N, C-alpha and C positions, 0 to 999 in steps of 0.2 A: 769638784763636778759638776758643771753647770747643769745637770741632769737635776740635782737637787735640790739650783735656785728659780724658784716662780720664773718666766718667763723677762713680766717689767722687770725686772732687774737685771737681766742682762744688757752686756754695749749694747748703746745704736748703731749699728756699723755692718753695714753688710761685709765686709770682709771676715766679722766674729761669724757671721751666722753662717758661712762658709766655710769659716776653718771647722766648726762644731760639726757640721755635715758628714766633713771628710769622717771623723771620727766616731760620730752616729752610730749606733746598733739601734735597732729595733726595740730588743729586751732593757736591753743594761743601760741606753745614754750611750753619754761621754765617760760613763764607770769603767774603767778596765786598771790591769798591774803591768808592766811590762820590766822585762829582765835583759839587761845587757852586757851582753860578753865583749871584751877587748883584748884581741891579744895576734901574734903572727904566727900562722901558716893553721888557726883552725880551717874545721873540716864542715863548715859551717849547715849544708846539708845533713851532715850527720846530726850531727847537733841539732838542726830544724824538728829531723825525723822523731829523733828522740822526744824532745820536747814533747810534739806533738800527739806521741805515742801517750801523754800523761791526761791529756785536754776530756772531760767529761762534758759529756754530748747536755748540751741543756735540759734536752727532757729528763734526762739519768742523773738535774742534780737536786738532789732532794733536799736541803737541808733539817729538816722536820723530822726526818730519822737517826740525824746524832743530836738533836736536842737532847736527849736524853746519858749522853756522854758524860764520865766525867775530864770537867778543864783543868788540863796538864799543867796549866800557866795557872801563877799566882795572880790575884791581885798586883794591880799596881800600887806602891809604894809599902807593903806587906813584905816583910822580910817571914821566911820560911825559915823556922827552928833544927839545924841538924842537932841529929843525937849522938852521942860517939855510941858505941856498945866493946 
């Protein structure tokens, strides 16, 4: 993400800044995630509506409320031992 790189390290090219500006958000910069669906006869409007319904408004995005929840994923490199009953 270019938002995490100091601007003096950005490429010195007007085309680059135009490209970044197209994908820039005032809060998140160019940070984003994308999901791609490839298929035949997919109902794009329905898929888009259903995914949009899952979005959280920026004003409701409160990660501090989640920091005390247990992490369901083990740390990288550690194996979880299964115990048989």
